[in-house]
N, C-alpha and C positions, 0 to 999 in steps of 0.2 A: 524307660525313655533311652535311647543310646546318645552319647555326645553330642553326635552330630544334629539329631532332632532338639536335643536340650539347647544347642547355640541356636539352631534357626528359630528356636520359641525364644530367645532372650532378645536375639535380633529383631524379629517382629515386634516383641512388645515394646523394645524400644523405641523402635520407628514411630509407634504408636503414640507411646508417652508424649516425643519429643514434637511432632506434631500437634497434639493436642496443646501443648504446653504453648508451642508456636502462635495458634489460634487463638489463645488468651492474651500472650502478652505483646503479638504482633498482629493486631487485625488485618493489616495488608495482606500478608502471607497467605491468607485463607479468602481475599476478595475475589468477586466473581470474573470472569475472564475477561481480560480486557480486548479492547476492538469491536467486541462482539457485536455492539449497537450499530456499528456503521453498515450493518448488513440486515436485510429484512428476516422476521423468523421464517425458517422454513426455506430461505435462499440458498442457492449450492452454486459452488463452480466447477468448471470442470479443469481436469488434469493441464490441460495449457495454459490455463491462468493461474493455477496455483503457485504460491510463494512461500514455502515453507521456511521458517516456522510459522506462520501467521495461522496456519491451518492445525487441528488437536486433532481430527479423526478423519478416517475416509470410507468409503463405502464402495470398493471397485475402486473408477478412476475417478469417482468425485468426492472432492474434498469438501470439509465443513469449518467453519471456525468454532464452533460451540459443540460439544456433545451433546446437548438435548435436543439441537438441530439433527444432528445425526441419529438420535432416535426417531425423533418424530418423521425424518424419511426413510425410514428403516423399513423393508418389506420381508415377509417369509423368506426367511433362509439365507438374509441376509449376513454377511459378516462386516462388525463396526469396527476397523482396526484403531486402535489409539494410537497416536504419532508421538504424543509431548509425554514427557515426565511429569507425574502428579496433575494431571487433568482434573477439573474441580467441576462439579455439577450443584449448583446452589439454587437451581428453580424445578420447576415439574417436568418428567419426562416419562412417559407412558409407552411400555413395549405390548402392543396388541398383536405382534406375529411370533413366529419362532424364529428369533435372533440371535447372534453369537457376538458376543462382547471379548474382542481380542487383544487384551492387556499385556504387550510384549514384558520379557524381563527386565528388570531395572524402571517400570514404571508402573505408575499405580493409577487409579481411577477415584479421586474423594468425594463421596456425596457428603456435602457439607452445610453448615449455615441450616437455611430451612428447605434444603434441596431433598426432592422426592423423587425416589424410582420405584415406578408404581409397573410390576406385572402382570399383563392382563391375559396374554399369550405364554411363551416360554421363553426365558433368559438363560444362555449357556456362559458361562464366566471362565475365562482364559486367562488367569492372572490375578493379580491382587487389586481387590475391591475394598475400600476402606469407608465406616460409617462412623461419621462424627458429628458433635454439636447436636443440633433439633434435628439434624436428618433422620430420613429411615428409608428403608428397602420394603415394600410390602408388595408380598406374594400370596397374599388373602386368595386371590382368584388367579394367580397363575402358578407357575413353575420354574424356581430358580435352580439350575444345576451347576454345581462350582469344582473345577478342576484345580482353581489354583487355592488362594487365601481370601477369606475375609477377615477383616480385624474390625471388631465390633467395638467401639468406644465406650459408650454409655446407655443408659435407658431407654427401653422404646425405639432401639435403631432397627429391628427388626419385627414385622409384620408376616403372619403366615409362616410356610415350611420352606425351608430351606435345604438341598440336599447334597451332601460332600461327595464325591467320586473320585475313584483313580487317587492321585496325590492332593486331594483337595485338604485343606485344614482351615479351621474357623479357630480364631483367637479372642478370647475376653479378658479383661485385665482386672482383676479385683481392686488392686490400687485407684480406678477410675469410678470404682463404685460400679462396675459393668455388671450387667448380665442381660439377659437374652429374654425379650420380651413374647418372642415367636417362637419358632420349633427350628432347630438345627440337626439335621438326621446325617449320621456318618454310614456310609457304607463301602464296599468294592475296596477295603483294604483303606481308606482314608482315615484318617484323624480329627478328634474334636481335641482341643486344650482350652481348659478352662480351670481359672484358679490355682495355675501351674502345674496341673497334673494333665495327663493324656488319655483320651478315652477312644477305644474303637468298638466300632458298631455301636453308639451309643448315641442318645437324644437329649437336649438340653431343654429345659421347659423354665423360662423367668428363673433363670440360677440354680435349678435342681435337674443334677444330673440322671437319666433313667436309662439303664442302659437293657431293660425289658418293657417296650413301651406295652399297653398306653400310656400316656404321660400323665394325663390327669388322675390327680388321687380321688377314689371314688367318694371320699366324705366332705371333698372342697368343691361344690358347686351350689347352684341355684335351686330351689324348689319351684319357683314360678318368677316369669318376668311379663309385662304388659306394658302398654304405652299409651299417651292419653289423644291420638291423634294417629290415625293409619292402623297397620295390622303387623304382625312380624309376618316376615317370610325368611324360611318356612317358617311354620308354626311353632311355637316354644318346646323344646324337648333339652331335658338338663344335658346331656351330652352332645347338644348341637351350640356351638361358641360364635358364632357370626349370622346376624339378618339383616335383611332390608327391610326398610321402612319408606313409604313414601307417601307425602302429604301436599296439600295445595299449597298454592302461592300465600294464599291469606293466612296460613298456619306460621306464626313468627315465632312459635316457642311451643316445648313440648315436653312433659314429666313423662319418668317411667317409675313403675311399682315394680321393684323386687322381692323376694320372699327369700331366704335360707333357714337351715338348722340353726340352732342354738351351738355355742362355739364358734360361730363362724361371724366375721365382720363383713359389711359389704359398702364399698365406696362407688360412688356414680361421678365421673370425671373427679375423681379425686377428693369428693365429700363424703362424709360417712352420711348413711340415709340406713335408716331402723328397718328391720325387715316387716314385710307389710305396708310400710308408709310411701308416699309418693314422694318423690326425691322432689329437690326446687325445681322452677319452670327452666328449662335448658332455651337460651336464642337462638333461633336456626336462621341461618343465610340461605339465601338463594344456591342450589346445588346440592353437594354431598355434604353432611356433618355427621362427623363420628363420636357416637358416645360409647364411653367402658364404664363397664359394670363388672368392678373387679371383687371377689369371693377370696377372704384371707382365712385361715387359722387364727384362732387369736393370739397363739403364741407368735406368729408370724412368720413361720416356717415354709409355708406354701401357700404362693396365690395362682387364683385361676383369672381368667379376664373372658368377659362375654363382649360382644362388639357387635354395634348396634349403626348401622348406614344409614342416615336420615337423609331422604330427598327432600328438600322443599322446591316443588316446581317453579319454573319459570312464568311469570306473567305474559311472556307472549313466546309461542314456541318459534323455534329455530329448526332449521333446516341444513343438513350437510353439503357441502360440495367436494368432490372428490374428482381428482385430474388422472385422467388415463397417461399409462407411459406413450413418451413418443422417441422418436428417433431425429438425431440432429439438431435437437432442442429442447427444452421443456417449456413448461406453463407453471406459473404461482399465481395462485386466487387469494384472496384477502376480502372479506373475512372465510375461514374454512367453514364456518356458520353462520347464518341469517337468517333474521326474520322476513317474512314475506314482504314484497315490496320494495325493501331496501336494495341499493346499488353493492353488486360484488364487481371487481375489478379483477382483469387478468393481466398477467404481466409476460410477454412472451421473451424467451431469451434464445434465439435462434445460434448455433453454432457458426463459426467462420466459415463465410461462403455461403451463407444459408439463410432464406427468408420464410416469413409467414405464408403458408398457402391457403391457408383454411383453419378458421376456429368454429367448432359445434357445440355447442351444451343442449342436454337434454335432459329432460324431468317428467316422470310418470309415461316414458315412450313417447314423448312429443319434444318435437326440436322447438327450442325459445331462441327469441332474438337477441343476436350479439351484435353491438355495435362498437366501431372501431373509433376510439376517443383520441390515440394519438401514436404517436410512431412505436409499435410493438405494444400497444395498449390497447386492449378492450372492455367492453362491460356489459354488462345485463342486471335486469329487474327478477330477484329472487323468486320464484315462483312458490306454490304450498306443494312443497315435498323437495327431496334431496335431489341435487343437480349434479351430473357427470358432466366435466369438461375433457373435450377430445379437440386434435388440430394435428395438423402438417406442417411439415418444413419442406420447401423445396431449394434447388440450387438457384440462387440469383442468376440472371440472365447477364450476359458479356456484354458489356457497352463500350466503343472507343469514342475518345473525342475527335477522330479525323475520319469517322463512318458516319453519317449523314443521312436521315430519312431522305429520300428523295433523290439519292445517288445511284446510278444503276445497278450497284453491286451491292446496295445496303443489304436487303433482304436475305442475300444469299452469303455474305460475312457474318452477319449476325446469328444464321442457322449453323451455320459451320462452327463459330465459337461456341454457341450454345452446346451443339453434340459433343466438344471436345475434339473435334478434328484439328482445329488451328487455334492458336493464340497469338497473342498481340505480342508487340518486343518491347514493352514496358512504357511506364510512366501513361498507361492508360490509352496508349496508340496502338494501330495495327499496320498504319503505312500501307494503304492497299495498292498504291503505283510503285512501290519497288520490287524489284526482280524478284522471282522464286528461284532456288537454288534446286538441285537434283537430289541431294541428300535430303532437303527439308522435305521435298515432294513425298518421299518413300516414308518418313518419319508420318505424314497425315495418313498414307496408305495404311498402313498398320494400326494406327489409331483406328480407323473406319473397320478394319477388321476385329479390333478389340483384340487385338495379336497378344500374347503372353512372350515377350524377348528373351525373360531369364536365361535362356537355353544357348543362345547365341552370344560365345566367346572370343570367336577369330574371326577375322574379314574375309571375305571371299574375292576381294579385288587388292592389287599391290598399291592403288592411292587412297588407299579408305583404311587410315590407322585404326587399330586395334581399340585405341583407347579413344576413338572420337566419338562425339554426342549422337552421331548418325549412323553408327557402324552396325547397330544390331537390326535396327529398320532396314537398312540397305541389305544386310544379310537374307531377312527375312523374307523381302520381296524379290530376292534372285532364288529363295529356295520354293517359293511360290511360284515362279517364274513370271512375275510381273515385269522385270527388268532382265536385263542381259550385260549391260556395261555397252562400252563404246568400242571394245577390241584391245588386242595387246593386254588382256588381265585387269585392264584399266574402268573405272565407272566416271572419273571425273564430280565427283562428288559436289563441288564447289562452284563448278561451272551452271549458268541459268539456265533453266529448264525451258525449252520452245514448246510454242503451242504442239507441234505435231509428235512431240516426245510424250506429253500429256496425253494425246489421244491414243498415242501407242499403249501406253500402261494401260489406260483405263479399258480399251477395248481387251487388252489382255485378262485383267481382274473380271469384268463382266461376260468374258468369253463370248463378243460381239462375233456376229459372221463378216468377215472382212470382204469375201467375194461377193460385192454388192453395186449397183449402179447407184450413183448420188441422186437424190431428188432435183437437185441443180447443181450448178457448176459453178464455182468463184471465178473472178477476172484474173486470179494469179493461180490459177490451178497448175499449171506448166511450174510454178515453183516448189510443189509439193512433192518430198523426197520419194523415189521409188518404194522405198520399206517402209513409208509411211501413208502411202496411198488410201490402202485399202482400210486404215485405223482410222482416217480423216472422214473418208464417205462412209464408213459405219457409225462414227460419233456426231455426223452431220444429221443420218437419217433418224437415230437415236434422239435426236433434239439436244443433245449433250454440247457440241459446237456450235457454234454459231458465226457468220461473218460479221464486217464492220459494213456501216452505211455506204463505202463505195463498193461491197461485193467483194470486197476480198477475205480470204480465209488468214492472210498474214501468216504462215504455217511455220517458218523457220526464226519468227520472232519472238524475242524472249518474252515468255509469260510474266504478267505482273501477280503479285499475292492476290488480288481481287478479281483477276481472270480463273485463276487458280482456285480458289473459293467456288466461283461461280459453277466450273465444270464439276466439281466434286459433290457440288450439291444439285446439280441436275442429274447427273449419274447415280448418286446414292442416298440422295435426299427423300 
């Protein structure tokens, strides 16, 4: 081993010893993550709400307070990025999909206390994953591929097979009486360090290095194994080391009957059991219970473990609730599994500016009733079967304190505001009777077109500065032929737009025929400018423009913001 590898090994082992000593001498150093209890399990917050260093992990732009929550929310092909150094996992987390745990340099994930990281799918580890105390990494039913470092502190920290690839490295320290109760396989140039030595292309099984698998010594095995309730799945075979057993809820205990050749000692959950003799009764909790049958050479040199996963059924069936992915918000359900007839709550969390527009729950192909119980909260009764919850979010409608139902312009202003054509002036006000300036009207026309203004960098008019907020919209409208200015290379962007000017622009945009006879003439028809007469008549015939109660069109009168909204909605709504 090179001096560099030897130095790295010593550093890793020193770190492992120091942290394990800290766990004994200073329990608070290994306490569960603080502040995690302030959020519901499974709850998330978006990037806009994040205030690091409160959050320890993220998936994309979603931040999480605890690693367990991030694991719970991870979906297929997600990357969980660890944000804080020495992140701790002290409870149960299950990987059900193909998930990558990205642990940056200088950062470690510590599975400690009674923490359990169970892999049913595939876990790809990039960085340092440390296992200590009573915690364990269970890869019995899944796959763990490590390209970084795995530090194993003590007994029974690993179940199943962990594969090291690339620069992957596994370290166990004899001084902590450590051995691997599962398998660690080294491939692709990665290394396995154990007992101060380095092995390439090697396996370790319960403290014994084997560079040429299979791992299990042929003489250390059971000859038979049976149980007092349920049955082994698969059927017993000497070279099969993992079994499932399911029993009814009324089965509160079970015993196992193992047999082995002479020269071997059998222990069931740590208690010596004679070959061909039933073990002591083993109590069963509802759910999965693990029973370990260890076979050891009498000289103590090699031990092989058989594992029984005994599931005691719940007395009442529970059905699962799954939430579909949504945009512009999320839905959280509680509980995630429920008994038929019990209430399940749904908490909606819309993004800023959005609101819930629908919540649907489906079971066995049928829609079930969902009742609103409060602001962004809903509930349903669990049916007999799994449930899928889906919902939608939409933009909140715009409302103004100075635009009231019953006012002639109410519908027009609300429509234009909801469509994003026109905005308020701040403080939840619209100011409907304030005059509209020419520059602002061009902005509204660009919004109606859905125009991309990023390509407009220079003004078309002498009195429109390049850095003015309306320059791009005016340049766009001039480019489209909507506006032509007031002459002499000027546009007068701050001047109030008149009603006949609005009619001229709208008729240009809609390409209305200006050579028309009006359906009626106004009392002040003579006041219409000659250049605007065709536009006024065209907008009148198209019911875009209307006169006042006195029969006047008021062509040169400044247009108010309410009048502008009304004409735009009539023309483009």
